[in-house]
C-alpha positions as CSV (number, residue, x, y, z in Angstrom):
1,X,104.9,102.7,98.3
2,X,104.4,102.0,94.6
3,X,100.9,101.3,93.2
4,X,100.4,97.5,92.9
5,X,100.4,96.2,89.4
6,X,97.3,94.1,88.5
7,X,97.7,90.6,87.1
8,X,96.3,89.7,83.7
9,X,95.7,86.2,85.0
10,X,94.8,85.5,88.6
11,X,98.0,83.4,89.1
12,X,98.2,83.8,92.8
13,X,94.6,82.7,93.4
14,X,95.2,79.6,91.2
15,X,98.5,78.7,93.0
16,X,96.7,79.0,96.4
17,X,93.6,77.1,95.4
18,X,95.3,74.2,93.6
19,X,97.1,72.5,96.6
20,X,94.2,73.4,98.9
21,X,91.6,71.7,96.6
22,X,93.9,68.8,96.0
23,X,94.3,68.3,99.8
24,X,90.6,68.2,100.3
25,X,90.1,65.7,97.4
26,X,92.8,63.5,98.8
27,X,91.4,63.5,102.3
28,X,87.9,62.5,101.2
29,X,88.7,60.1,98.3
30,X,89.6,56.7,99.6
31,X,90.6,55.4,96.2
32,X,93.5,57.9,96.2
33,X,94.9,56.9,99.7
34,X,97.2,54.2,98.5
35,X,98.7,56.5,95.9
36,X,98.9,59.5,98.3
37,X,102.6,60.1,97.9
38,X,102.5,60.0,94.1
39,X,99.4,62.2,94.1
40,X,100.9,64.8,96.4
41,X,104.2,64.8,94.4
42,X,102.3,65.4,91.1
43,X,100.3,68.2,92.6
44,X,103.3,69.9,94.2
45,X,105.3,69.7,91.1
46,X,102.4,71.3,89.1
47,X,102.3,74.1,91.7
48,X,106.1,74.5,91.3
49,X,105.7,74.6,87.5
50,X,102.8,77.1,87.8
51,X,104.8,79.3,90.0
52,X,107.7,79.4,87.6
53,X,105.2,80.1,84.7
54,X,103.5,82.9,86.7
55,X,106.6,84.8,87.6
56,X,108.4,84.2,84.3
57,X,105.4,85.5,82.3
58,X,104.1,88.5,84.4
59,X,106.6,89.4,87.1
60,X,109.2,92.1,86.3
61,X,112.3,90.9,88.1
62,X,114.0,94.3,87.7
63,X,111.1,96.0,89.6
64,X,111.3,93.9,92.8
65,X,110.2,96.8,95.0
66,X,106.8,97.0,93.3
67,X,103.9,94.7,94.2
68,X,103.0,92.7,91.1
69,X,100.5,90.0,90.1
70,X,98.1,92.0,92.2
71,X,94.5,90.8,92.7
72,X,91.9,92.5,95.0
73,X,88.4,91.3,95.8
74,X,86.0,92.8,98.2
75,X,85.4,90.6,101.3
76,X,84.0,92.5,104.2
77,X,83.8,96.1,103.1
78,X,82.0,97.3,106.1
79,X,85.1,96.8,108.2
80,X,87.6,97.4,105.3
81,X,88.6,93.8,104.7
82,X,89.7,92.7,101.2
83,X,91.1,89.5,99.7
84,X,94.2,91.0,98.2
85,X,97.1,89.1,96.7
86,X,100.3,90.4,95.3
87,X,104.1,89.8,95.3
88,X,107.2,92.0,95.5
89,X,110.7,90.7,95.3
90,X,110.8,89.4,98.8
91,X,107.4,87.7,98.5
92,X,108.5,86.1,95.2
93,X,111.6,84.7,96.8
94,X,109.7,83.2,99.8
95,X,106.9,81.7,97.6
96,X,109.6,80.2,95.4
97,X,111.3,78.7,98.4
98,X,108.0,77.3,99.6
99,X,107.0,75.6,96.4
100,X,110.5,74.2,96.0
101,X,110.6,72.5,99.4
102,X,107.2,70.9,99.4
103,X,107.8,68.3,96.6
104,X,111.1,67.4,98.1
105,X,109.5,66.8,101.5
106,X,106.8,64.6,99.9
107,X,109.3,62.7,97.7
108,X,111.1,61.3,100.8
109,X,108.2,61.3,103.3
110,X,108.7,57.6,103.8
111,X,112.3,58.2,104.7
112,X,111.3,59.5,108.1
113,X,111.4,57.0,111.0
114,X,108.1,58.4,112.3
115,X,106.4,57.9,108.9
116,X,107.3,54.3,108.0
117,X,104.6,52.3,106.4
118,X,101.8,51.6,108.8
119,X,99.2,48.9,108.9
120,X,96.4,51.5,109.0
121,X,93.6,50.5,106.5
122,X,93.9,51.7,102.9
123,X,96.9,54.0,103.6
124,X,94.8,56.6,105.3
125,X,97.6,57.7,107.6
126,X,99.9,58.4,104.6
127,X,97.1,60.2,102.8
128,X,96.4,62.4,105.8
129,X,100.1,63.4,106.1
130,X,100.3,64.4,102.4
131,X,97.0,66.2,102.5
132,X,98.1,68.3,105.5
133,X,101.4,69.1,103.7
134,X,99.5,70.3,100.6
135,X,97.1,72.4,102.7
136,X,100.2,73.9,104.4
137,X,101.6,74.7,101.0
138,X,98.5,76.6,100.1
139,X,98.7,78.7,103.3
140,X,102.4,79.4,102.8
141,X,101.8,80.8,99.3
142,X,98.8,82.8,100.6
143,X,100.5,84.4,103.6
144,X,103.5,85.6,101.5
145,X,101.1,87.0,98.9
146,X,98.7,88.7,101.3
147,X,98.4,92.4,100.9
148,X,95.7,93.0,103.5
149,X,96.6,93.2,107.2
150,X,93.4,91.4,108.3
151,X,93.8,88.7,105.7
152,X,97.4,88.3,106.8
153,X,96.3,87.8,110.4
154,X,93.7,85.2,109.4
155,X,96.3,83.2,107.5
156,X,98.8,83.7,110.4
157,X,96.3,81.9,112.6
158,X,95.2,79.4,109.9
159,X,98.7,78.0,109.4
160,X,98.7,76.7,113.0
161,X,96.1,74.0,112.1
162,X,98.1,71.9,109.5
163,X,101.3,72.3,111.6
164,X,99.6,71.2,114.7
165,X,98.3,68.0,113.1
166,X,101.6,67.3,111.3
167,X,103.4,67.3,114.6
168,X,100.6,66.0,116.9
169,X,99.5,63.1,114.7
170,X,102.6,62.1,112.8
171,X,105.5,62.9,115.2
172,X,107.4,61.0,117.9
173,X,106.5,59.7,121.4
174,X,106.0,63.2,122.9
175,X,104.3,64.6,119.8
176,X,101.1,65.7,121.5
177,X,102.8,67.7,124.2
178,X,105.1,69.3,121.6
179,X,102.2,70.1,119.3
180,X,100.3,71.7,122.2
181,X,103.2,73.8,123.2
182,X,103.6,75.0,119.6
183,X,99.9,75.8,119.5
184,X,99.8,77.7,122.8
185,X,102.8,79.9,122.0
186,X,101.5,80.7,118.5
187,X,98.0,81.4,119.7
188,X,99.3,83.7,122.4
189,X,101.3,85.6,119.9
190,X,98.4,85.7,117.5
191,X,96.0,87.1,120.2
192,X,98.4,89.9,121.0
193,X,98.7,90.7,117.3
194,X,94.9,90.8,117.0
195,X,94.8,93.8,119.4
196,X,97.2,95.6,117.1
197,X,95.2,94.7,114.0
198,X,92.1,96.3,115.5
199,X,94.0,99.3,116.6
200,X,95.7,99.8,113.2
201,X,92.3,99.9,111.5
202,X,90.9,102.4,114.0
203,X,94.0,104.5,113.6
204,X,94.2,104.2,109.8
205,X,92.3,105.9,107.0
206,X,89.4,103.4,107.2
207,X,87.0,102.9,104.3
208,X,86.1,99.7,102.4
209,X,89.8,98.9,101.7
210,X,91.0,100.2,105.0
211,X,93.1,97.1,105.8
212,X,95.2,97.1,102.6
213,X,98.9,97.5,103.4
214,X,99.3,100.1,100.7
215,X,96.6,102.2,102.2
216,X,97.8,101.8,105.8
217,X,101.5,102.6,105.1
218,X,102.3,106.0,106.3
219,X,98.6,106.5,107.4
220,X,98.5,105.0,110.9
221,X,98.3,107.9,113.3
222,X,98.4,108.2,117.1
223,X,100.6,109.3,120.0
224,X,104.1,107.9,120.3
225,X,102.9,105.6,123.0
226,X,100.0,104.3,121.0
227,X,102.2,103.6,118.0
228,X,104.8,101.9,120.1
229,X,102.1,99.6,121.6
230,X,100.7,98.8,118.2
231,X,104.2,98.0,116.9
232,X,104.9,95.8,119.9
233,X,101.7,93.8,119.4
234,X,102.9,92.8,115.9
235,X,106.5,92.4,116.8
236,X,105.9,90.1,119.7
237,X,103.8,87.8,117.5
238,X,106.5,87.8,114.9
239,X,109.2,87.2,117.5
240,X,107.4,84.1,118.7
241,X,107.2,82.9,115.1
242,X,110.7,83.8,114.1
243,X,111.7,82.5,116.9
244,X,113.7,84.9,119.0
245,X,115.0,84.7,122.5
246,X,113.2,84.4,125.0
247,X,110.0,83.2,123.2
248,X,111.8,80.5,121.3
249,X,111.4,77.5,123.6
250,X,108.6,75.9,121.7
251,X,110.8,75.3,118.6
252,X,113.3,72.6,120.0
253,X,110.5,70.6,121.4
254,X,108.5,70.8,118.2
255,X,111.4,69.8,115.9
256,X,112.5,67.0,118.2
257,X,109.1,65.3,117.9
258,X,108.0,66.3,114.4
259,X,108.7,64.3,111.3
260,X,111.8,65.7,109.5
261,X,109.8,67.0,106.6
262,X,107.5,68.9,108.9
263,X,110.5,70.5,110.6
264,X,112.0,71.4,107.2
265,X,108.9,73.3,106.3
266,X,108.3,74.7,109.7
267,X,111.8,76.2,110.2
268,X,112.8,76.5,106.5
269,X,109.7,78.4,105.5
270,X,107.0,79.0,108.1
271,X,109.2,80.6,110.8
272,X,110.2,83.1,108.1
273,X,106.7,84.5,108.4
274,X,108.1,86.2,111.6
275,X,111.0,88.0,109.8
276,X,108.9,88.6,106.7
277,X,106.1,90.2,108.8
278,X,108.7,92.5,110.5
279,X,109.7,93.8,107.1
280,X,106.3,93.7,105.3
281,X,104.2,95.1,108.2
282,X,106.1,96.5,111.1
283,X,108.4,98.8,109.1
284,X,105.9,100.4,106.7
285,X,103.1,100.7,109.4
286,X,105.2,101.9,112.4
287,X,108.5,103.4,111.1
288,X,109.0,105.8,114.0
289,X,108.4,103.1,116.6
290,X,110.8,100.8,114.7
291,X,113.5,103.5,114.9
292,X,112.9,104.0,118.7
293,X,113.0,100.3,119.4
294,X,115.7,99.3,117.0
295,X,118.6,99.3,119.5
296,X,116.8,97.1,122.1
297,X,115.7,94.7,119.4
298,X,119.3,94.4,118.0
299,X,120.5,93.6,121.5
300,X,117.8,90.9,121.7
301,X,118.9,89.6,118.3
302,X,122.5,89.4,119.5
303,X,121.4,87.4,122.6
304,X,119.5,85.1,120.2
305,X,122.7,84.6,118.1
306,X,124.8,83.6,121.1
307,X,122.1,81.7,123.1
308,X,121.2,79.6,120.1
309,X,124.8,78.8,119.4
310,X,125.6,77.8,123.0
311,X,122.4,75.7,123.2
312,X,123.2,74.0,119.9
313,X,126.6,73.0,121.2
314,X,125.0,71.6,124.4
315,X,122.3,69.6,122.6
316,X,122.4,65.8,122.5
317,X,119.5,65.4,120.1
318,X,120.4,66.2,116.5
319,X,116.9,67.7,115.7
320,X,117.1,70.0,118.8
321,X,120.6,71.0,117.7
322,X,119.4,72.1,114.3
323,X,116.5,73.9,115.9
324,X,118.9,75.9,118.1
325,X,121.2,76.7,115.2
326,X,118.1,78.3,113.7
327,X,117.5,80.5,116.8
328,X,121.0,81.8,116.2
329,X,120.5,82.4,112.5
330,X,117.2,84.2,113.0
331,X,119.1,86.5,115.4
332,X,121.3,87.5,112.4
333,X,118.2,88.1,110.3
334,X,116.5,90.3,112.9
335,X,119.7,92.2,113.6
336,X,119.9,93.0,109.8
337,X,116.3,94.0,109.6
338,X,116.5,96.5,112.5
339,X,120.0,97.8,111.8
340,X,118.8,100.6,109.5
341,X,121.5,99.6,107.0
342,X,120.4,98.8,103.4
343,X,123.2,96.3,103.0
344,X,122.2,94.5,106.2
345,X,118.6,94.5,105.3
346,X,119.3,93.1,101.9
347,X,121.5,90.5,103.6
348,X,118.7,89.6,106.0
349,X,116.2,88.9,103.2
350,X,118.8,86.9,101.3
351,X,119.5,85.1,104.6
352,X,115.8,84.0,104.8
353,X,116.2,82.2,101.5
354,X,119.7,80.8,102.2
355,X,118.7,79.6,105.7
356,X,115.6,78.0,104.3
357,X,117.6,75.9,101.9
358,X,120.4,74.9,104.2
359,X,118.3,74.2,107.3
360,X,115.7,72.2,105.4
361,X,118.5,70.1,104.0
362,X,119.9,69.5,107.5
363,X,116.5,68.5,108.9
364,X,115.8,66.1,106.1
365,X,119.3,64.5,106.2
366,X,119.1,64.0,110.0
367,X,115.8,62.4,109.3
368,X,117.5,60.0,106.8
369,X,120.1,59.2,109.4
370,X,117.5,58.6,112.2
371,X,115.5,56.3,110.0
372,X,118.6,54.1,109.6
373,X,119.9,54.3,113.2
374,X,116.5,54.5,114.9
375,X,117.7,57.5,117.1
376,X,118.3,61.2,116.9
377,X,120.8,61.1,119.9
378,X,124.4,62.0,118.9
379,X,126.0,59.5,121.2
380,X,124.2,56.6,119.6
381,X,126.3,57.0,116.5
382,X,130.0,56.9,115.5
383,X,131.9,56.0,112.3
384,X,128.9,56.2,110.0
385,X,130.9,57.8,107.2
386,X,132.4,54.4,106.6
387,X,129.0,52.8,105.9
388,X,127.0,55.8,104.6
389,X,129.5,58.0,102.8
390,X,126.9,59.9,100.7
391,X,124.7,60.6,103.7
392,X,127.8,61.9,105.6
393,X,128.9,64.1,102.7
394,X,125.4,65.6,102.4
395,X,125.3,66.3,106.1
396,X,128.7,67.9,106.0
397,X,127.9,70.2,103.0
398,X,124.6,71.3,104.5
399,X,126.4,71.9,107.8
400,X,129.1,74.0,106.1
401,X,126.4,76.0,104.4
402,X,124.8,76.6,107.8
403,X,128.1,77.9,109.2
404,X,128.5,80.2,106.2
405,X,131.5,78.7,104.4
406,X,132.4,80.8,101.4
407,X,130.9,79.3,98.2
408,X,127.8,78.0,100.0
409,X,124.4,79.6,100.6
410,X,124.9,81.3,104.0
411,X,128.2,83.1,103.3
412,X,127.1,86.2,101.3
413,X,124.0,86.7,103.4
414,X,125.8,86.6,106.7
415,X,128.6,88.7,105.4
416,X,126.2,91.4,104.2
417,X,124.3,91.4,107.6
418,X,127.6,91.7,109.5
419,X,129.1,94.4,107.2
420,X,125.9,96.4,107.2
421,X,125.5,96.2,111.0
422,X,129.2,97.1,111.5
423,X,128.5,100.5,109.7
424,X,125.8,101.1,112.3
425,X,127.3,99.6,115.5
426,X,130.8,98.2,115.6
427,X,130.2,96.7,119.1
428,X,127.1,94.7,118.1
429,X,128.6,93.5,114.9
430,X,131.8,92.6,116.7
431,X,130.1,90.5,119.3
432,X,127.8,88.9,116.6
433,X,130.9,87.5,114.9
434,X,131.2,85.1,117.9
435,X,128.1,83.4,116.5
436,X,130.1,82.5,113.4
437,X,132.7,80.8,115.7
438,X,130.1,79.0,117.6
439,X,128.6,77.7,114.3
440,X,131.9,76.0,113.5
441,X,131.7,74.1,116.8
442,X,128.0,73.1,116.7
443,X,128.4,71.7,113.1
444,X,131.8,70.2,113.0
445,X,131.7,68.6,116.5
446,X,128.5,66.6,115.9
447,X,129.9,65.6,112.4
448,X,133.0,64.2,114.1
449,X,131.0,62.3,116.7
450,X,128.4,60.9,114.3
451,X,130.4,60.1,111.2
452,X,134.1,59.7,112.1
453,X,135.8,56.9,114.1
454,X,136.0,53.1,113.8
455,X,133.6,51.4,111.4
456,X,130.4,50.4,113.3
457,X,129.4,46.8,113.5
458,X,126.2,47.1,111.4
459,X,125.0,47.0,107.8
460,X,122.8,49.9,106.6
461,X,122.0,51.2,103.2
462,X,123.3,54.6,102.1
463,X,120.9,57.2,100.6
464,X,118.3,55.9,98.2
465,X,117.8,57.4,94.7
466,X,115.0,59.6,96.0
467,X,117.0,60.8,99.0
468,X,120.0,61.5,96.8
469,X,117.7,63.5,94.5
470,X,116.5,65.6,97.3
471,X,120.0,66.2,98.8
472,X,121.3,66.9,95.3
473,X,118.7,69.6,94.6
474,X,119.2,71.3,97.9
475,X,123.0,71.2,97.6
476,X,122.7,72.6,94.1
477,X,120.6,75.4,95.5
478,X,123.3,76.1,98.2
479,X,126.0,76.3,95.6
480,X,123.9,78.6,93.4
481,X,123.3,80.9,96.3
482,X,126.9,80.8,97.2
483,X,128.5,81.4,93.8
484,X,125.7,83.3,92.0
485,X,123.6,85.2,94.6
486,X,123.3,88.2,92.3
487,X,119.8,87.4,90.9
488,X,118.3,87.0,94.3
489,X,120.1,90.1,95.6
490,X,118.8,92.1,92.6
491,X,115.3,90.8,93.3
492,X,115.1,91.7,97.0
493,X,117.4,94.8,97.1
494,X,114.6,97.2,96.1
495,X,112.5,95.9,99.0
496,X,115.4,96.6,101.4
497,X,115.9,100.1,99.9
498,X,112.2,100.9,100.3
499,X,112.1,99.6,103.9
500,X,115.2,101.5,105.1
501,X,114.0,104.6,103.3
502,X,110.6,104.5,105.0
503,X,112.1,104.4,108.5
504,X,114.7,107.1,107.6
505,X,112.0,109.4,106.1
506,X,109.8,109.0,109.1
507,X,112.7,110.0,111.4
508,X,113.6,113.1,109.3
509,X,109.9,114.1,109.1
510,X,109.2,113.9,112.8
511,X,111.1,117.1,113.8
512,X,109.4,119.0,111.0
513,X,106.0,117.8,112.1
514,X,106.7,118.8,115.6
515,X,107.9,122.2,114.5
516,X,104.8,122.7,112.3
517,X,102.5,121.8,115.2
518,X,104.3,124.3,117.5
519,X,104.0,127.1,115.0
């Protein structure tokens, strides 16, 4: 791996601290509670502007495979733990997605039927929601910038707290059960990962910076069985987060009960920590185990693609439907990551961004619909295109992006994953194409049931200016990724090249190592 390039200005530390400090100030300053939404919007826009400034001024987009904006501070040197930040092309893309979605979520927070104005004194409820969203933004930036395995683990666990409260306090009637299920699944995955974190340090080079990813890559030693067990401890945690079949069942319950904005951030960004971790940690730390397990994982990914598709078709609740579509899409990402194809790997990383935009839009738009109709159940609607044409159009475009229509965000990414996988396994790629056909059913059929038909006997307003702004920004992003994916591909392709090369080199080196030991 290339040597990280130090930052002249501690940009990443600033971007992490600003929303976190702002969240604390909002939570404990009563005079700000009535202006919580405006306050959160200003802070999140400043973070977005700061992110653009940081990457425009000091990040070399042509060197996406190199960790840049690097900062390293000693934390617990006795056990090799550092506070280390940095970003390569994949990190930059995910941080950019995070800071784009947060202000959009805050802008239309009151468009959620679970977040309508409440009588709670001094707007404390609204302030709490915005504060947790800002805290979550801080954690999202931090986890995608973390360059220390122990720090990554701490953040992996820390992100559970804001999500738990965003679901359990601000969600629907069964919010507490959904939040608890999310927490238990995530904690179980995290505990399994902790065993691997300890084992990695013991098996690595050690020293005061022994947990740095750059120092651990290629340096974790042990028997094949030990390395496989370490790999599985990380992979299982990431599979729960991704989410993959069969450890995905927490997601539909969480999104059905969570506010739409929370679901947009959870599935659009936070669940990408699973696929991000597979690339950023599993591949460089355990390349031989990745090669040995790749076929089994690709089969599991294929099951996720089909299972998610069929369950989406069977879903009666729109939020559950979008959740299951994501199970299917994460299957495509995981398949691309473990295919061993550079094209598929690049497509998988691009897919992470494209899916984040399209699925966030779907969750938010379903939230706008549910606020007006008071329900998320498909059969409670019909003919709504006649009364809310802009909302219907936004849903359709977002849905078409989800089913990878050419010209929208999902097409190039899904094509690259399938094309790259085909070069490795024609059978797996061929079966995976069925997921594309299922997508047409689970998007177009609900659209037909909800928006077409006779005009309903009701009067509801179409999208507000704020809601149109959010939908417009996300649709513009879908079109940009559909027609001009080149800049993102150029940014993340070096990461894919490095990742595939690490696994390939480990496989080619293994016979030579065995031969050397025998002689």
